[in-house]
N, CA, C and O of each residue as an XYZ file, in Angstrom:
332
protein
N      -0.409    -53.118     29.705
C       1.092    -52.855     29.729
C       1.043    -51.727     30.478
O       0.199    -50.854     30.275
N       2.033    -51.648     31.495
C       2.429    -50.614     32.262
C       3.288    -49.677     31.696
O       4.153    -50.059     30.908
N       3.160    -48.432     32.008
C       3.887    -47.258     31.421
C       4.790    -46.878     32.686
O       4.352    -46.937     33.835
N       6.307    -46.417     32.315
C       7.282    -46.021     33.256
C       7.255    -44.454     33.010
O       7.339    -43.987     31.874
N       7.119    -43.586     34.275
C       7.092    -42.198     34.057
C       8.178    -41.770     34.824
O       8.378    -42.258     35.936
N       9.063    -40.713     34.238
C       9.929    -40.066     35.113
C       9.364    -38.859     35.656
O       8.594    -38.183     34.974
N       9.698    -38.518     36.879
C       9.277    -37.445     37.772
C      10.456    -36.709     38.394
O      11.032    -37.076     39.418
N      10.787    -35.520     37.596
C      11.987    -34.895     38.201
C      11.780    -33.496     38.976
O      10.710    -32.927     38.755
N      12.479    -33.023     39.657
C      12.556    -31.654     40.302
C      11.354    -31.708     41.629
O      10.565    -30.815     41.937
N      11.529    -33.087     42.276
C      10.811    -33.306     43.287
C      11.416    -32.549     44.637
O      12.619    -32.579     44.899
N      10.551    -31.950     45.359
C      10.867    -31.589     46.822
C      11.692    -32.809     47.451
O      11.408    -33.979     47.193
N      12.805    -32.406     48.354
C      13.517    -33.498     48.881
C      12.563    -33.987     50.159
O      13.011    -34.938     50.798
N      11.555    -33.543     50.499
C      10.789    -34.209     51.611
C       9.771    -35.181     50.860
O       9.273    -36.084     51.533
N       9.454    -35.074     49.625
C       8.566    -36.081     48.817
C       8.967    -37.486     49.256
O      10.168    -37.748     49.321
N       8.038    -38.428     49.569
C       8.483    -39.784     49.716
C       7.609    -40.680     48.924
O       6.687    -40.152     48.302
N       7.789    -42.105     48.853
C       7.277    -43.000     47.943
C       5.701    -42.775     47.957
O       5.081    -42.805     46.894
N       5.055    -42.548     49.174
C       3.556    -42.503     49.424
C       2.993    -41.312     48.821
O       1.921    -41.315     48.217
N       3.744    -40.271     48.994
C       3.274    -38.830     48.407
C       3.179    -38.791     46.856
O       2.288    -38.208     46.239
N       4.294    -39.543     46.256
C       4.361    -39.837     44.923
C       3.321    -40.536     44.588
O       2.607    -40.038     43.717
N       2.984    -41.668     45.072
C       1.914    -42.362     44.617
C       0.736    -41.769     44.518
O       0.112    -41.706     43.459
N       0.268    -41.198     45.820
C      -0.976    -40.305     45.797
C      -1.044    -39.286     44.796
O      -2.158    -39.011     44.349
N       0.048    -38.627     44.335
C      -0.217    -37.577     43.451
C      -0.511    -37.920     42.137
O      -1.110    -37.089     41.455
N      -0.139    -39.195     41.566
C      -0.207    -39.945     40.535
C      -1.721    -40.757     40.446
O      -2.383    -40.968     39.430
N      -2.028    -41.132     41.836
C      -3.295    -41.951     41.869
C      -4.626    -41.289     41.388
O      -5.629    -41.819     40.911
N      -4.306    -39.773     41.693
C      -5.512    -39.125     41.155
C      -5.759    -39.209     39.651
O      -6.849    -38.777     39.277
N      -4.799    -39.767     38.585
C      -4.949    -39.980     37.307
C      -5.145    -41.464     36.881
O      -5.297    -41.743     35.691
N      -5.141    -42.355     37.792
C      -5.273    -43.763     37.349
C      -4.735    -44.737     38.161
O      -4.495    -44.343     39.302
N      -4.447    -45.995     37.903
C      -3.935    -46.945     38.763
C      -2.507    -46.857     38.745
O      -1.808    -46.871     37.732
N      -2.083    -46.757     40.043
C      -0.364    -46.758     40.189
C       0.189    -48.215     40.684
O      -0.082    -48.683     41.790
N       0.959    -48.830     39.755
C       1.434    -49.852     40.059
C       2.577    -50.181     40.876
O       2.809    -51.237     41.464
N       3.457    -48.809     40.809
C       4.492    -48.374     41.566
C       5.095    -47.087     41.571
O       5.312    -46.471     40.527
N       5.418    -46.587     42.876
C       6.038    -45.448     42.717
C       7.231    -45.288     43.738
O       7.166    -45.642     44.915
N       8.334    -44.708     43.133
C       9.701    -44.863     43.841
C      10.492    -43.514     43.762
O      10.878    -43.003     42.711
N      10.658    -43.071     44.869
C      11.528    -41.762     44.948
C      13.041    -42.291     44.975
O      13.320    -43.183     45.776
N      13.970    -41.800     44.174
C      15.331    -42.584     44.092
C      16.048    -41.699     45.272
O      15.961    -40.474     45.356
N      16.692    -42.458     46.069
C      17.689    -42.038     47.273
C      19.111    -42.271     46.814
O      19.549    -43.079     45.996
N      19.721    -41.358     47.550
C      21.294    -41.551     47.689
C      21.588    -42.961     48.506
O      21.006    -43.342     49.522
N      22.510    -43.545     47.879
C      22.766    -45.017     48.498
C      23.549    -44.831     49.721
O      23.458    -45.620     50.661
N      24.390    -43.706     49.734
C      25.129    -43.589     50.941
C      24.448    -42.759     51.998
O      24.518    -43.168     53.157
N      23.743    -41.546     51.718
C      23.012    -40.874     52.813
C      21.465    -41.289     52.981
O      20.891    -40.951     54.016
N      20.872    -41.910     52.131
C      19.428    -42.165     52.167
C      18.735    -40.812     51.889
O      17.525    -40.773     52.114
N      19.205    -39.952     51.535
C      18.334    -38.682     51.111
C      17.804    -38.704     49.809
O      18.500    -39.225     48.937
N      16.762    -38.263     49.521
C      16.208    -38.130     48.318
C      17.162    -37.431     47.344
O      17.843    -36.458     47.668
N      17.165    -38.032     46.046
C      18.049    -37.335     44.912
C      16.895    -36.220     44.047
O      17.246    -35.618     43.033
N      15.815    -36.118     44.514
C      14.885    -35.118     43.936
C      14.351    -35.653     42.568
O      13.982    -34.864     41.698
N      14.316    -37.085     42.382
C      13.583    -37.446     41.194
C      13.010    -38.912     41.658
O      13.411    -39.611     42.589
N      11.999    -39.155     40.769
C      11.564    -40.725     41.031
C      10.985    -41.211     39.669
O      11.147    -40.652     38.585
N      10.349    -42.243     39.892
C       9.647    -43.199     38.761
C       8.278    -43.489     39.243
O       8.013    -43.618     40.439
N       7.477    -43.580     38.356
C       6.044    -43.898     38.661
C       5.699    -45.008     37.605
O       6.096    -44.832     36.453
N       5.023    -46.082     37.902
C       4.627    -47.027     36.866
C       2.994    -47.064     36.984
O       2.336    -47.324     37.991
N       2.556    -46.753     35.761
C       0.916    -46.825     35.811
C       0.444    -47.916     35.130
O       1.191    -48.459     34.316
N      -0.696    -48.348     35.324
C      -1.210    -49.527     34.795
C      -1.592    -49.355     33.229
O      -1.372    -50.267     32.432
N      -2.093    -48.304     32.896
C      -2.330    -48.113     31.449
C      -1.701    -46.940     30.854
O      -1.526    -45.890     31.473
N      -1.330    -47.157     29.518
C      -0.619    -45.955     28.956
C      -1.622    -44.725     28.668
O      -1.111    -43.615     28.520
N      -2.835    -44.845     28.593
C      -3.883    -43.788     28.678
C      -3.727    -43.013     29.962
O      -3.470    -41.809     29.959
N      -3.888    -43.725     31.060
C      -3.799    -43.156     32.386
C      -2.439    -42.559     32.477
O      -2.459    -41.462     33.036
N      -1.349    -42.930     32.117
C       0.015    -42.356     32.253
C       0.047    -41.192     31.382
O       0.471    -40.131     31.839
N      -0.373    -41.274     30.125
C      -0.245    -39.999     29.492
C      -1.225    -38.884     29.813
O      -0.940    -37.745     29.443
N      -2.383    -39.118     30.486
C      -3.313    -38.120     31.306
C      -2.356    -37.621     32.413
O      -2.146    -36.409     32.383
N      -1.815    -38.241     33.264
C      -1.119    -37.955     34.200
C       0.085    -36.932     34.071
O       0.370    -35.997     34.820
N       0.828    -37.447     32.704
C       1.936    -36.721     32.237
C       1.628    -35.402     31.936
O       2.346    -34.458     32.263
N       0.332    -35.279     31.175
C      -0.173    -34.009     30.638
C      -0.512    -33.071     31.908
O      -0.109    -31.916     32.041
N      -1.258    -33.718     32.738
C      -1.771    -32.986     34.048
C      -0.766    -32.347     34.896
O      -0.864    -31.174     35.257
N       0.389    -33.271     35.275
C       1.353    -33.011     36.296
C       2.675    -32.307     35.759
O       3.448    -31.824     36.586
N       2.930    -32.240     34.533
C       4.134    -31.665     33.969
C       4.050    -30.215     34.251
O       3.087    -29.562     33.849
N       5.034    -29.675     34.938
C       4.974    -28.383     34.987
C       4.158    -27.894     36.293
O       4.285    -26.718     36.632
N       3.384    -28.695     36.983
C       2.574    -28.529     38.010
C       3.538    -28.082     39.262
O       4.575    -28.709     39.476
N       3.133    -26.933     40.103
C       3.805    -26.686     41.323
C       3.548    -27.462     42.253
O       2.382    -27.461     42.647
N       4.590    -28.434     42.955
C       4.009    -29.111     44.107
C       5.246    -28.788     45.205
O       6.434    -28.894     44.901
N       4.848    -28.448     46.306
C       5.705    -28.219     47.331
C       6.795    -27.142     47.024
O       7.924    -27.202     47.512
N       6.427    -26.273     46.283
C       7.202    -25.024     45.810
C       8.258    -25.388     44.648
O       9.216    -24.659     44.393
N       7.955    -26.724     43.896
C       8.881    -26.929     42.963
C       7.879    -27.263     41.696
O       6.792    -27.820     41.853
N       8.369    -26.867     40.495
C       7.616    -27.157     39.220
C       8.103    -28.610     38.762
O       9.299    -28.793     38.536
N       7.266    -29.533     38.640
C       7.611    -31.047     38.493
C       8.004    -31.056     36.852
O       7.488    -30.289     36.040
N       8.942    -31.997     36.547
C       9.303    -32.263     35.233
C       8.701    -33.655     35.110
O       9.208    -34.603     35.711
N       7.659    -33.787     34.363
C       6.999    -35.118     34.082
C       7.110    -35.622     32.737
O       6.649    -34.954     31.811
N       7.750    -36.884     32.502
C       7.705    -37.376     30.942
C       7.688    -38.882     31.030
O       7.831    -39.601     32.019
N       7.479    -39.193     29.756
C       7.842    -40.867     29.719
C       9.289    -41.235     30.179
O      10.218    -40.502     29.837
N       9.487    -42.212     30.853
C      10.925    -42.545     31.065
C      11.420    -43.303     29.823
O      10.810    -44.079     29.087
N      12.780    -42.838     29.786
C      13.556    -43.619     28.586
C      14.092    -44.893     29.231
O      14.318    -45.006     30.436
N      14.280    -45.880     28.276
C      14.600    -47.114     28.757
C      16.167    -47.102     29.173
O      16.852    -46.563     28.304
N      16.790    -47.497     30.129
C      18.163    -47.506     30.290
C      18.918    -48.388     29.271
O      18.525    -49.501     28.923
N      20.055    -47.776     28.822
C      21.054    -48.528     27.617
C      21.940    -49.365     28.400
O      22.795    -50.052     27.841
């Protein structure tokens, strides 16, 4: 079962490939998406990563939460389900 991870405080230059590469160090990434503004197409500074296993996802969360990437301290945690 895949695990969905929230990634906040991304640099605005970060793209989907960058996000996937960052998490791929910790396991199999099934999807990586930087959320963009619907009108401007600019990054909104956060995204979501889906990982194949919850063990890999937990390792990635522990390793990357608070890590400085492109001058920004990432906020990484398990994504909450939309209500």
